[in-house]
VOMAR-197806 format. One record per atom (N, C-alpha, C, O): x, y, z; residue in one letter; residue number from 1. Coordinates in Angstrom, 3 decimals, always signed. Layout:
REM residues N
@xx = X	yy = Y	zz = Z	residu = A	num = NUM
...
//
This chain:
REM residues 102
@xx = +122.863	yy = +132.315	zz = +103.994	residu = X	num = 1
@xx = +121.990	yy = +131.426	zz = +104.709	residu = X	num = 1
@xx = +121.288	yy = +130.590	zz = +103.781	residu = X	num = 1
@xx = +121.199	yy = +130.949	zz = +102.607	residu = X	num = 1
@xx = +120.730	yy = +129.411	zz = +104.212	residu = X	num = 2
@xx = +120.301	yy = +128.322	zz = +103.149	residu = X	num = 2
@xx = +118.952	yy = +128.902	zz = +103.045	residu = X	num = 2
@xx = +118.677	yy = +130.008	zz = +103.511	residu = X	num = 2
@xx = +118.115	yy = +128.143	zz = +102.431	residu = X	num = 3
@xx = +116.690	yy = +128.386	zz = +102.027	residu = X	num = 3
@xx = +115.771	yy = +127.772	zz = +103.083	residu = X	num = 3
@xx = +116.058	yy = +126.707	zz = +103.628	residu = X	num = 3
@xx = +114.719	yy = +128.426	zz = +103.347	residu = X	num = 4
@xx = +113.895	yy = +127.790	zz = +104.084	residu = X	num = 4
@xx = +113.147	yy = +126.877	zz = +103.853	residu = X	num = 4
@xx = +113.113	yy = +126.571	zz = +102.661	residu = X	num = 4
@xx = +112.480	yy = +126.266	zz = +104.551	residu = X	num = 5
@xx = +111.983	yy = +124.633	zz = +104.104	residu = X	num = 5
@xx = +110.689	yy = +125.388	zz = +103.215	residu = X	num = 5
@xx = +110.645	yy = +125.053	zz = +102.031	residu = X	num = 5
@xx = +109.925	yy = +126.105	zz = +103.553	residu = X	num = 6
@xx = +108.815	yy = +126.540	zz = +102.481	residu = X	num = 6
@xx = +109.288	yy = +126.601	zz = +101.338	residu = X	num = 6
@xx = +108.685	yy = +126.060	zz = +100.412	residu = X	num = 6
@xx = +110.625	yy = +127.357	zz = +101.105	residu = X	num = 7
@xx = +111.201	yy = +127.761	zz = +99.761	residu = X	num = 7
@xx = +111.856	yy = +126.542	zz = +99.042	residu = X	num = 7
@xx = +111.921	yy = +126.485	zz = +97.814	residu = X	num = 7
@xx = +112.348	yy = +125.548	zz = +99.885	residu = X	num = 8
@xx = +112.613	yy = +124.335	zz = +99.187	residu = X	num = 8
@xx = +111.466	yy = +123.531	zz = +98.669	residu = X	num = 8
@xx = +111.520	yy = +123.031	zz = +97.545	residu = X	num = 8
@xx = +110.558	yy = +123.409	zz = +99.355	residu = X	num = 9
@xx = +109.058	yy = +122.839	zz = +99.200	residu = X	num = 9
@xx = +108.777	yy = +123.537	zz = +97.757	residu = X	num = 9
@xx = +108.747	yy = +122.869	zz = +96.723	residu = X	num = 9
@xx = +108.586	yy = +124.853	zz = +97.783	residu = X	num = 10
@xx = +108.168	yy = +125.431	zz = +96.511	residu = X	num = 10
@xx = +108.907	yy = +125.136	zz = +95.438	residu = X	num = 10
@xx = +108.299	yy = +124.986	zz = +94.378	residu = X	num = 10
@xx = +110.397	yy = +124.982	zz = +95.455	residu = X	num = 11
@xx = +111.173	yy = +124.954	zz = +94.540	residu = X	num = 11
@xx = +110.969	yy = +123.530	zz = +93.872	residu = X	num = 11
@xx = +111.182	yy = +123.390	zz = +92.667	residu = X	num = 11
@xx = +110.562	yy = +122.496	zz = +94.654	residu = X	num = 12
@xx = +110.671	yy = +121.115	zz = +94.380	residu = X	num = 12
@xx = +109.087	yy = +120.965	zz = +93.710	residu = X	num = 12
@xx = +108.891	yy = +120.313	zz = +92.684	residu = X	num = 12
@xx = +108.199	yy = +121.542	zz = +94.319	residu = X	num = 13
@xx = +106.942	yy = +121.590	zz = +93.687	residu = X	num = 13
@xx = +106.926	yy = +122.134	zz = +92.219	residu = X	num = 13
@xx = +106.158	yy = +121.689	zz = +91.365	residu = X	num = 13
@xx = +107.906	yy = +123.209	zz = +91.976	residu = X	num = 14
@xx = +107.630	yy = +123.778	zz = +90.710	residu = X	num = 14
@xx = +108.426	yy = +122.793	zz = +89.582	residu = X	num = 14
@xx = +108.072	yy = +122.686	zz = +88.408	residu = X	num = 14
@xx = +109.544	yy = +122.120	zz = +90.179	residu = X	num = 15
@xx = +110.228	yy = +121.324	zz = +89.292	residu = X	num = 15
@xx = +109.278	yy = +120.040	zz = +89.060	residu = X	num = 15
@xx = +109.225	yy = +119.520	zz = +87.945	residu = X	num = 15
@xx = +108.663	yy = +119.633	zz = +89.957	residu = X	num = 16
@xx = +107.703	yy = +118.398	zz = +89.729	residu = X	num = 16
@xx = +106.784	yy = +118.834	zz = +88.697	residu = X	num = 16
@xx = +106.743	yy = +118.294	zz = +87.592	residu = X	num = 16
@xx = +106.061	yy = +119.785	zz = +89.036	residu = X	num = 17
@xx = +105.083	yy = +120.313	zz = +87.935	residu = X	num = 17
@xx = +105.467	yy = +120.326	zz = +86.545	residu = X	num = 17
@xx = +104.836	yy = +119.837	zz = +85.608	residu = X	num = 17
@xx = +106.860	yy = +121.095	zz = +86.500	residu = X	num = 18
@xx = +107.538	yy = +121.301	zz = +85.173	residu = X	num = 18
@xx = +107.721	yy = +119.913	zz = +84.709	residu = X	num = 18
@xx = +107.246	yy = +119.730	zz = +83.588	residu = X	num = 18
@xx = +108.244	yy = +118.939	zz = +85.221	residu = X	num = 19
@xx = +108.481	yy = +117.550	zz = +84.663	residu = X	num = 19
@xx = +107.296	yy = +117.033	zz = +84.172	residu = X	num = 19
@xx = +107.126	yy = +116.694	zz = +83.001	residu = X	num = 19
@xx = +106.216	yy = +116.950	zz = +85.337	residu = X	num = 20
@xx = +104.829	yy = +116.504	zz = +84.859	residu = X	num = 20
@xx = +104.373	yy = +116.971	zz = +83.367	residu = X	num = 20
@xx = +104.053	yy = +116.265	zz = +82.411	residu = X	num = 20
@xx = +104.453	yy = +118.478	zz = +83.482	residu = X	num = 21
@xx = +104.112	yy = +118.956	zz = +82.167	residu = X	num = 21
@xx = +104.722	yy = +118.675	zz = +80.944	residu = X	num = 21
@xx = +104.139	yy = +118.722	zz = +79.861	residu = X	num = 21
@xx = +105.964	yy = +118.366	zz = +81.124	residu = X	num = 22
@xx = +106.959	yy = +117.773	zz = +80.103	residu = X	num = 22
@xx = +106.242	yy = +116.473	zz = +79.512	residu = X	num = 22
@xx = +105.830	yy = +116.417	zz = +78.353	residu = X	num = 22
@xx = +106.155	yy = +115.580	zz = +80.309	residu = X	num = 23
@xx = +105.741	yy = +114.371	zz = +80.274	residu = X	num = 23
@xx = +104.340	yy = +114.132	zz = +79.389	residu = X	num = 23
@xx = +104.137	yy = +113.349	zz = +78.460	residu = X	num = 23
@xx = +103.473	yy = +115.082	zz = +80.014	residu = X	num = 24
@xx = +101.898	yy = +115.111	zz = +79.486	residu = X	num = 24
@xx = +102.188	yy = +115.649	zz = +77.768	residu = X	num = 24
@xx = +101.511	yy = +115.255	zz = +76.817	residu = X	num = 24
@xx = +103.380	yy = +116.652	zz = +77.670	residu = X	num = 25
@xx = +103.260	yy = +117.168	zz = +76.334	residu = X	num = 25
@xx = +104.087	yy = +116.176	zz = +75.461	residu = X	num = 25
@xx = +103.762	yy = +116.182	zz = +74.273	residu = X	num = 25
@xx = +104.940	yy = +115.454	zz = +75.758	residu = X	num = 26
@xx = +106.003	yy = +114.801	zz = +75.069	residu = X	num = 26
@xx = +105.961	yy = +113.498	zz = +75.219	residu = X	num = 26
@xx = +106.733	yy = +112.888	zz = +74.480	residu = X	num = 26
@xx = +105.190	yy = +112.746	zz = +76.069	residu = X	num = 27
@xx = +105.053	yy = +111.389	zz = +76.385	residu = X	num = 27
@xx = +106.480	yy = +110.716	zz = +77.062	residu = X	num = 27
@xx = +107.595	yy = +111.237	zz = +77.080	residu = X	num = 27
@xx = +106.081	yy = +109.416	zz = +77.597	residu = X	num = 28
@xx = +107.162	yy = +108.851	zz = +78.391	residu = X	num = 28
@xx = +108.305	yy = +108.489	zz = +77.518	residu = X	num = 28
@xx = +109.426	yy = +108.482	zz = +78.027	residu = X	num = 28
@xx = +108.151	yy = +108.168	zz = +76.185	residu = X	num = 29
@xx = +109.122	yy = +107.988	zz = +75.040	residu = X	num = 29
@xx = +109.536	yy = +109.201	zz = +74.183	residu = X	num = 29
@xx = +108.619	yy = +109.742	zz = +73.565	residu = X	num = 29
@xx = +110.716	yy = +109.685	zz = +74.059	residu = X	num = 30
@xx = +111.119	yy = +110.435	zz = +73.017	residu = X	num = 30
@xx = +111.880	yy = +109.962	zz = +72.138	residu = X	num = 30
@xx = +112.579	yy = +109.018	zz = +72.506	residu = X	num = 30
@xx = +112.007	yy = +110.397	zz = +70.808	residu = X	num = 31
@xx = +112.774	yy = +110.079	zz = +69.898	residu = X	num = 31
@xx = +114.085	yy = +110.846	zz = +69.773	residu = X	num = 31
@xx = +113.880	yy = +112.058	zz = +69.851	residu = X	num = 31
@xx = +115.223	yy = +110.564	zz = +69.624	residu = X	num = 32
@xx = +116.267	yy = +111.383	zz = +69.460	residu = X	num = 32
@xx = +117.149	yy = +110.597	zz = +68.211	residu = X	num = 32
@xx = +117.088	yy = +109.429	zz = +67.827	residu = X	num = 32
@xx = +117.954	yy = +111.689	zz = +67.767	residu = X	num = 33
@xx = +118.760	yy = +111.407	zz = +66.567	residu = X	num = 33
@xx = +119.948	yy = +110.704	zz = +67.024	residu = X	num = 33
@xx = +120.533	yy = +111.154	zz = +68.009	residu = X	num = 33
@xx = +120.385	yy = +109.656	zz = +66.436	residu = X	num = 34
@xx = +121.449	yy = +108.816	zz = +66.778	residu = X	num = 34
@xx = +121.946	yy = +108.077	zz = +65.512	residu = X	num = 34
@xx = +121.144	yy = +107.356	zz = +64.918	residu = X	num = 34
@xx = +123.210	yy = +108.206	zz = +65.058	residu = X	num = 35
@xx = +123.840	yy = +107.687	zz = +63.917	residu = X	num = 35
@xx = +122.804	yy = +107.832	zz = +62.582	residu = X	num = 35
@xx = +122.626	yy = +106.908	zz = +61.788	residu = X	num = 35
@xx = +122.175	yy = +109.114	zz = +62.481	residu = X	num = 36
@xx = +121.387	yy = +109.286	zz = +61.392	residu = X	num = 36
@xx = +119.955	yy = +108.422	zz = +61.332	residu = X	num = 36
@xx = +119.287	yy = +108.269	zz = +60.309	residu = X	num = 36
@xx = +119.650	yy = +107.918	zz = +62.591	residu = X	num = 37
@xx = +118.389	yy = +107.519	zz = +62.789	residu = X	num = 37
@xx = +117.831	yy = +107.734	zz = +64.082	residu = X	num = 37
@xx = +118.448	yy = +107.770	zz = +65.147	residu = X	num = 37
@xx = +116.372	yy = +107.900	zz = +63.858	residu = X	num = 38
@xx = +115.810	yy = +108.294	zz = +65.446	residu = X	num = 38
@xx = +115.545	yy = +107.093	zz = +65.937	residu = X	num = 38
@xx = +115.053	yy = +106.167	zz = +65.293	residu = X	num = 38
@xx = +115.895	yy = +107.070	zz = +67.207	residu = X	num = 39
@xx = +115.893	yy = +106.022	zz = +68.142	residu = X	num = 39
@xx = +115.041	yy = +106.178	zz = +69.533	residu = X	num = 39
@xx = +115.411	yy = +107.086	zz = +70.277	residu = X	num = 39
@xx = +113.990	yy = +105.413	zz = +69.928	residu = X	num = 40
@xx = +113.219	yy = +105.612	zz = +71.142	residu = X	num = 40
@xx = +114.070	yy = +105.586	zz = +72.485	residu = X	num = 40
@xx = +114.859	yy = +104.671	zz = +72.721	residu = X	num = 40
@xx = +113.833	yy = +106.776	zz = +73.448	residu = X	num = 41
@xx = +114.645	yy = +106.913	zz = +74.684	residu = X	num = 41
@xx = +113.387	yy = +107.174	zz = +75.851	residu = X	num = 41
@xx = +112.338	yy = +107.808	zz = +75.736	residu = X	num = 41
@xx = +113.875	yy = +106.515	zz = +76.856	residu = X	num = 42
@xx = +112.681	yy = +107.213	zz = +77.954	residu = X	num = 42
@xx = +113.100	yy = +108.694	zz = +77.985	residu = X	num = 42
@xx = +114.244	yy = +109.115	zz = +77.814	residu = X	num = 42
@xx = +111.945	yy = +109.448	zz = +78.240	residu = X	num = 43
@xx = +111.684	yy = +110.625	zz = +78.713	residu = X	num = 43
@xx = +112.692	yy = +111.063	zz = +79.819	residu = X	num = 43
@xx = +112.509	yy = +110.569	zz = +80.932	residu = X	num = 43
@xx = +113.822	yy = +112.003	zz = +79.641	residu = X	num = 44
@xx = +114.497	yy = +112.262	zz = +80.964	residu = X	num = 44
@xx = +113.747	yy = +113.029	zz = +82.146	residu = X	num = 44
@xx = +114.231	yy = +113.262	zz = +83.253	residu = X	num = 44
@xx = +112.370	yy = +113.404	zz = +81.663	residu = X	num = 45
@xx = +111.649	yy = +114.038	zz = +82.696	residu = X	num = 45
@xx = +111.297	yy = +113.157	zz = +83.654	residu = X	num = 45
@xx = +111.109	yy = +113.522	zz = +84.814	residu = X	num = 45
@xx = +111.160	yy = +111.776	zz = +83.217	residu = X	num = 46
@xx = +110.686	yy = +110.942	zz = +84.245	residu = X	num = 46
@xx = +111.563	yy = +110.770	zz = +85.614	residu = X	num = 46
@xx = +111.052	yy = +110.578	zz = +86.717	residu = X	num = 46
@xx = +113.078	yy = +110.876	zz = +85.343	residu = X	num = 47
@xx = +113.840	yy = +110.804	zz = +86.425	residu = X	num = 47
@xx = +113.912	yy = +111.989	zz = +87.282	residu = X	num = 47
@xx = +114.313	yy = +111.962	zz = +88.445	residu = X	num = 47
@xx = +113.459	yy = +113.150	zz = +86.586	residu = X	num = 48
@xx = +113.165	yy = +114.374	zz = +87.216	residu = X	num = 48
@xx = +111.966	yy = +114.484	zz = +87.979	residu = X	num = 48
@xx = +111.935	yy = +115.088	zz = +89.051	residu = X	num = 48
@xx = +110.861	yy = +113.858	zz = +87.406	residu = X	num = 49
@xx = +109.596	yy = +113.711	zz = +88.248	residu = X	num = 49
@xx = +109.821	yy = +112.907	zz = +89.603	residu = X	num = 49
@xx = +109.326	yy = +113.281	zz = +90.666	residu = X	num = 49
@xx = +110.703	yy = +111.635	zz = +89.457	residu = X	num = 50
@xx = +110.914	yy = +110.718	zz = +90.552	residu = X	num = 50
@xx = +111.965	yy = +111.366	zz = +91.706	residu = X	num = 50
@xx = +112.034	yy = +110.871	zz = +92.831	residu = X	num = 50
@xx = +112.708	yy = +112.437	zz = +91.330	residu = X	num = 51
@xx = +113.650	yy = +112.820	zz = +91.919	residu = X	num = 51
@xx = +112.803	yy = +114.037	zz = +92.944	residu = X	num = 51
@xx = +112.797	yy = +114.162	zz = +94.169	residu = X	num = 51
@xx = +112.168	yy = +114.777	zz = +91.935	residu = X	num = 52
@xx = +111.264	yy = +115.769	zz = +92.873	residu = X	num = 52
@xx = +110.254	yy = +115.211	zz = +93.947	residu = X	num = 52
@xx = +109.966	yy = +115.813	zz = +94.982	residu = X	num = 52
@xx = +109.796	yy = +114.085	zz = +93.603	residu = X	num = 53
@xx = +108.777	yy = +113.557	zz = +94.167	residu = X	num = 53
@xx = +109.536	yy = +112.950	zz = +95.509	residu = X	num = 53
@xx = +109.088	yy = +113.198	zz = +96.629	residu = X	num = 53
@xx = +110.541	yy = +112.258	zz = +95.343	residu = X	num = 54
@xx = +111.323	yy = +111.842	zz = +96.521	residu = X	num = 54
@xx = +111.547	yy = +112.964	zz = +97.484	residu = X	num = 54
@xx = +111.222	yy = +112.892	zz = +98.669	residu = X	num = 54
@xx = +112.189	yy = +114.137	zz = +96.860	residu = X	num = 55
@xx = +112.609	yy = +115.212	zz = +97.748	residu = X	num = 55
@xx = +111.420	yy = +115.626	zz = +98.415	residu = X	num = 55
@xx = +111.525	yy = +115.764	zz = +99.634	residu = X	num = 55
@xx = +110.099	yy = +115.899	zz = +97.791	residu = X	num = 56
@xx = +109.069	yy = +116.418	zz = +98.444	residu = X	num = 56
@xx = +108.647	yy = +115.348	zz = +99.769	residu = X	num = 56
@xx = +108.168	yy = +115.736	zz = +100.834	residu = X	num = 56
@xx = +108.906	yy = +114.142	zz = +99.466	residu = X	num = 57
@xx = +108.513	yy = +113.160	zz = +100.614	residu = X	num = 57
@xx = +109.493	yy = +113.136	zz = +101.527	residu = X	num = 57
@xx = +109.238	yy = +112.569	zz = +102.590	residu = X	num = 57
@xx = +110.455	yy = +113.568	zz = +101.388	residu = X	num = 58
@xx = +111.718	yy = +113.647	zz = +102.289	residu = X	num = 58
@xx = +111.419	yy = +114.867	zz = +103.140	residu = X	num = 58
@xx = +111.502	yy = +114.778	zz = +104.365	residu = X	num = 58
@xx = +111.055	yy = +116.067	zz = +102.512	residu = X	num = 59
@xx = +110.711	yy = +117.281	zz = +103.205	residu = X	num = 59
@xx = +109.326	yy = +116.972	zz = +104.180	residu = X	num = 59
@xx = +109.308	yy = +117.293	zz = +105.368	residu = X	num = 59
@xx = +108.452	yy = +116.462	zz = +103.660	residu = X	num = 60
@xx = +107.320	yy = +115.970	zz = +104.492	residu = X	num = 60
@xx = +107.464	yy = +115.244	zz = +105.568	residu = X	num = 60
@xx = +107.065	yy = +115.430	zz = +106.717	residu = X	num = 60
@xx = +108.094	yy = +114.367	zz = +105.076	residu = X	num = 61
@xx = +108.607	yy = +113.427	zz = +106.517	residu = X	num = 61
@xx = +109.446	yy = +113.913	zz = +107.692	residu = X	num = 61
@xx = +109.259	yy = +113.528	zz = +108.846	residu = X	num = 61
@xx = +110.476	yy = +114.872	zz = +107.287	residu = X	num = 62
@xx = +111.266	yy = +115.383	zz = +108.105	residu = X	num = 62
@xx = +110.498	yy = +116.502	zz = +108.899	residu = X	num = 62
@xx = +110.516	yy = +116.501	zz = +110.130	residu = X	num = 62
@xx = +109.735	yy = +117.585	zz = +108.082	residu = X	num = 63
@xx = +109.303	yy = +118.868	zz = +108.647	residu = X	num = 63
@xx = +107.868	yy = +118.739	zz = +108.739	residu = X	num = 63
@xx = +107.384	yy = +119.693	zz = +109.349	residu = X	num = 63
@xx = +106.913	yy = +117.786	zz = +108.295	residu = X	num = 64
@xx = +105.611	yy = +117.682	zz = +108.401	residu = X	num = 64
@xx = +105.081	yy = +118.743	zz = +107.916	residu = X	num = 64
@xx = +105.775	yy = +119.607	zz = +107.380	residu = X	num = 64
@xx = +103.383	yy = +118.867	zz = +108.063	residu = X	num = 65
@xx = +102.662	yy = +119.761	zz = +107.516	residu = X	num = 65
@xx = +102.837	yy = +120.359	zz = +106.048	residu = X	num = 65
@xx = +102.790	yy = +121.543	zz = +105.712	residu = X	num = 65
@xx = +103.031	yy = +119.339	zz = +105.340	residu = X	num = 66
@xx = +103.295	yy = +119.654	zz = +103.936	residu = X	num = 66
@xx = +101.873	yy = +119.817	zz = +103.129	residu = X	num = 66
@xx = +101.094	yy = +118.893	zz = +102.897	residu = X	num = 66
@xx = +101.706	yy = +121.177	zz = +102.755	residu = X	num = 67
@xx = +100.310	yy = +121.331	zz = +101.846	residu = X	num = 67
@xx = +101.042	yy = +121.449	zz = +100.514	residu = X	num = 67
@xx = +101.666	yy = +122.438	zz = +100.129	residu = X	num = 67
@xx = +100.885	yy = +120.363	zz = +99.903	residu = X	num = 68
@xx = +101.369	yy = +120.099	zz = +98.535	residu = X	num = 68
@xx = +100.151	yy = +120.406	zz = +97.624	residu = X	num = 68
@xx = +99.060	yy = +119.836	zz = +97.629	residu = X	num = 68
@xx = +100.663	yy = +121.656	zz = +96.668	residu = X	num = 69
@xx = +99.650	yy = +122.157	zz = +96.189	residu = X	num = 69
@xx = +98.969	yy = +121.422	zz = +94.866	residu = X	num = 69
@xx = +97.818	yy = +121.602	zz = +94.470	residu = X	num = 69
@xx = +99.856	yy = +120.647	zz = +94.349	residu = X	num = 70
@xx = +99.664	yy = +120.007	zz = +93.208	residu = X	num = 70
@xx = +98.878	yy = +118.801	zz = +93.446	residu = X	num = 70
@xx = +98.188	yy = +118.407	zz = +92.506	residu = X	num = 70
@xx = +98.863	yy = +118.151	zz = +94.538	residu = X	num = 71
@xx = +98.330	yy = +116.761	zz = +95.080	residu = X	num = 71
@xx = +99.131	yy = +115.787	zz = +94.548	residu = X	num = 71
@xx = +98.736	yy = +115.106	zz = +93.601	residu = X	num = 71
@xx = +100.407	yy = +115.615	zz = +95.135	residu = X	num = 72
@xx = +101.366	yy = +114.285	zz = +94.716	residu = X	num = 72
@xx = +100.602	yy = +112.980	zz = +94.578	residu = X	num = 72
@xx = +99.696	yy = +112.609	zz = +95.324	residu = X	num = 72
@xx = +101.060	yy = +112.365	zz = +93.580	residu = X	num = 73
@xx = +100.618	yy = +111.078	zz = +93.440	residu = X	num = 73
@xx = +101.820	yy = +110.347	zz = +93.004	residu = X	num = 73
@xx = +102.631	yy = +110.908	zz = +92.267	residu = X	num = 73
@xx = +102.035	yy = +108.870	zz = +93.491	residu = X	num = 74
@xx = +102.970	yy = +107.992	zz = +93.050	residu = X	num = 74
@xx = +103.070	yy = +107.847	zz = +91.675	residu = X	num = 74
@xx = +102.057	yy = +107.702	zz = +90.991	residu = X	num = 74
@xx = +104.181	yy = +107.871	zz = +91.197	residu = X	num = 75
@xx = +104.394	yy = +107.573	zz = +89.492	residu = X	num = 75
@xx = +103.541	yy = +106.262	zz = +89.290	residu = X	num = 75
@xx = +103.570	yy = +105.294	zz = +90.050	residu = X	num = 75
@xx = +102.837	yy = +106.370	zz = +88.236	residu = X	num = 76
@xx = +101.878	yy = +105.221	zz = +87.671	residu = X	num = 76
@xx = +103.129	yy = +104.157	zz = +87.064	residu = X	num = 76
@xx = +104.010	yy = +104.554	zz = +86.301	residu = X	num = 76
@xx = +103.038	yy = +103.024	zz = +87.465	residu = X	num = 77
@xx = +104.231	yy = +102.117	zz = +87.090	residu = X	num = 77
@xx = +103.698	yy = +101.836	zz = +85.593	residu = X	num = 77
@xx = +104.602	yy = +101.542	zz = +84.812	residu = X	num = 77
@xx = +102.611	yy = +101.866	zz = +85.139	residu = X	num = 78
@xx = +102.308	yy = +101.578	zz = +83.748	residu = X	num = 78
@xx = +102.996	yy = +102.507	zz = +82.714	residu = X	num = 78
@xx = +103.384	yy = +102.080	zz = +81.627	residu = X	num = 78
@xx = +103.134	yy = +103.854	zz = +83.122	residu = X	num = 79
@xx = +103.752	yy = +104.858	zz = +82.452	residu = X	num = 79
@xx = +104.942	yy = +104.313	zz = +82.193	residu = X	num = 79
@xx = +105.377	yy = +104.643	zz = +81.090	residu = X	num = 79
@xx = +105.782	yy = +103.432	zz = +82.954	residu = X	num = 80
@xx = +107.071	yy = +103.454	zz = +82.608	residu = X	num = 80
@xx = +107.322	yy = +102.183	zz = +81.873	residu = X	num = 80
@xx = +108.399	yy = +101.829	zz = +81.394	residu = X	num = 80
@xx = +106.222	yy = +101.560	zz = +81.847	residu = X	num = 81
@xx = +106.355	yy = +100.111	zz = +80.867	residu = X	num = 81
@xx = +107.143	yy = +100.424	zz = +79.407	residu = X	num = 81
@xx = +108.198	yy = +99.854	zz = +79.128	residu = X	num = 81
@xx = +106.558	yy = +101.311	zz = +78.595	residu = X	num = 82
@xx = +107.355	yy = +101.435	zz = +77.465	residu = X	num = 82
@xx = +108.730	yy = +101.725	zz = +77.424	residu = X	num = 82
@xx = +109.428	yy = +101.389	zz = +76.468	residu = X	num = 82
@xx = +109.154	yy = +102.318	zz = +78.385	residu = X	num = 83
@xx = +110.474	yy = +102.736	zz = +78.655	residu = X	num = 83
@xx = +111.153	yy = +101.468	zz = +79.201	residu = X	num = 83
@xx = +112.264	yy = +101.294	zz = +78.699	residu = X	num = 83
@xx = +110.817	yy = +100.631	zz = +80.005	residu = X	num = 84
@xx = +111.385	yy = +99.381	zz = +80.235	residu = X	num = 84
@xx = +111.638	yy = +98.654	zz = +79.075	residu = X	num = 84
@xx = +112.719	yy = +98.090	zz = +78.908	residu = X	num = 84
@xx = +110.725	yy = +98.617	zz = +78.247	residu = X	num = 85
@xx = +110.903	yy = +97.704	zz = +77.172	residu = X	num = 85
@xx = +111.983	yy = +98.203	zz = +76.246	residu = X	num = 85
@xx = +112.761	yy = +97.368	zz = +75.784	residu = X	num = 85
@xx = +112.110	yy = +99.424	zz = +75.938	residu = X	num = 86
@xx = +113.135	yy = +100.091	zz = +75.129	residu = X	num = 86
@xx = +114.592	yy = +99.663	zz = +75.792	residu = X	num = 86
@xx = +115.459	yy = +99.037	zz = +75.181	residu = X	num = 86
@xx = +114.664	yy = +99.992	zz = +76.772	residu = X	num = 87
@xx = +115.665	yy = +99.623	zz = +77.904	residu = X	num = 87
@xx = +116.260	yy = +98.203	zz = +78.032	residu = X	num = 87
@xx = +117.440	yy = +97.973	zz = +78.296	residu = X	num = 87
@xx = +115.164	yy = +97.149	zz = +77.781	residu = X	num = 88
@xx = +115.576	yy = +96.137	zz = +78.258	residu = X	num = 88
@xx = +116.333	yy = +95.058	zz = +77.039	residu = X	num = 88
@xx = +116.817	yy = +93.941	zz = +77.220	residu = X	num = 88
@xx = +116.238	yy = +95.734	zz = +75.968	residu = X	num = 89
@xx = +116.780	yy = +94.893	zz = +74.910	residu = X	num = 89
@xx = +118.312	yy = +94.916	zz = +74.862	residu = X	num = 89
@xx = +118.853	yy = +93.970	zz = +74.291	residu = X	num = 89
@xx = +119.013	yy = +95.801	zz = +75.346	residu = X	num = 90
@xx = +120.434	yy = +95.541	zz = +75.262	residu = X	num = 90
@xx = +120.820	yy = +94.631	zz = +76.656	residu = X	num = 90
@xx = +121.800	yy = +93.906	zz = +76.828	residu = X	num = 90
@xx = +119.782	yy = +94.909	zz = +77.517	residu = X	num = 91
@xx = +120.275	yy = +93.765	zz = +78.749	residu = X	num = 91
@xx = +120.208	yy = +92.366	zz = +78.315	residu = X	num = 91
@xx = +121.136	yy = +91.591	zz = +78.544	residu = X	num = 91
@xx = +119.078	yy = +91.997	zz = +77.659	residu = X	num = 92
@xx = +118.880	yy = +90.612	zz = +77.040	residu = X	num = 92
@xx = +120.128	yy = +90.238	zz = +76.465	residu = X	num = 92
@xx = +120.725	yy = +89.223	zz = +76.824	residu = X	num = 92
@xx = +120.666	yy = +91.235	zz = +75.337	residu = X	num = 93
@xx = +122.000	yy = +91.054	zz = +74.618	residu = X	num = 93
@xx = +123.091	yy = +90.557	zz = +75.524	residu = X	num = 93
@xx = +123.721	yy = +89.537	zz = +75.245	residu = X	num = 93
@xx = +123.343	yy = +91.332	zz = +76.706	residu = X	num = 94
@xx = +124.369	yy = +91.152	zz = +77.661	residu = X	num = 94
@xx = +124.295	yy = +89.891	zz = +78.356	residu = X	num = 94
@xx = +125.327	yy = +89.255	zz = +78.569	residu = X	num = 94
@xx = +123.188	yy = +89.482	zz = +78.721	residu = X	num = 95
@xx = +122.831	yy = +88.154	zz = +79.486	residu = X	num = 95
@xx = +123.374	yy = +86.994	zz = +78.548	residu = X	num = 95
@xx = +124.003	yy = +86.034	zz = +78.992	residu = X	num = 95
@xx = +123.094	yy = +87.163	zz = +77.319	residu = X	num = 96
@xx = +123.573	yy = +86.291	zz = +76.291	residu = X	num = 96
@xx = +125.054	yy = +86.273	zz = +76.205	residu = X	num = 96
@xx = +125.464	yy = +85.240	zz = +75.677	residu = X	num = 96
@xx = +125.980	yy = +87.108	zz = +76.568	residu = X	num = 97
@xx = +127.174	yy = +87.157	zz = +76.372	residu = X	num = 97
@xx = +127.720	yy = +88.312	zz = +75.117	residu = X	num = 97
@xx = +128.844	yy = +88.368	zz = +74.618	residu = X	num = 97
@xx = +126.632	yy = +89.099	zz = +74.843	residu = X	num = 98
@xx = +126.949	yy = +89.913	zz = +73.751	residu = X	num = 98
@xx = +127.208	yy = +91.130	zz = +74.153	residu = X	num = 98
@xx = +126.783	yy = +91.366	zz = +75.284	residu = X	num = 98
@xx = +127.864	yy = +92.157	zz = +73.526	residu = X	num = 99
@xx = +128.189	yy = +93.377	zz = +73.991	residu = X	num = 99
@xx = +127.025	yy = +94.302	zz = +73.327	residu = X	num = 99
@xx = +126.578	yy = +93.826	zz = +72.284	residu = X	num = 99
@xx = +126.510	yy = +95.411	zz = +73.697	residu = X	num = 100
@xx = +125.408	yy = +95.992	zz = +73.119	residu = X	num = 100
@xx = +125.880	yy = +96.529	zz = +72.068	residu = X	num = 100
@xx = +124.931	yy = +96.754	zz = +71.316	residu = X	num = 100
@xx = +126.975	yy = +96.899	zz = +71.552	residu = X	num = 101
@xx = +127.407	yy = +97.349	zz = +70.238	residu = X	num = 101
@xx = +127.363	yy = +96.425	zz = +69.292	residu = X	num = 101
@xx = +127.421	yy = +96.865	zz = +68.144	residu = X	num = 101
@xx = +127.259	yy = +95.018	zz = +69.452	residu = X	num = 102
@xx = +127.120	yy = +94.085	zz = +68.163	residu = X	num = 102
@xx = +125.592	yy = +94.352	zz = +67.544	residu = X	num = 102
@xx = +125.220	yy = +93.751	zz = +66.536	residu = X	num = 102
//
């Protein structure tokens, strides 16, 4: 049989807290090794955080009476700005007709 609503809520709260902790410790941008160089990438925990928050909001909307322990807040858009700047470079190249590999 499936998990109860409270078990699902607790699971997603734990996922949200873990992703939030990762972002606090490592920041929005992380540097990964690629072709012998360190390149900036946005922290994958951002997507996990957004997914967990979306699921918690869905549970709250469907079943109500959510007592969210951590006090969920919407993800601050200013946190995502550095990640958007890193990601936007290839998009600009593609708009000019260049592939991202050139």
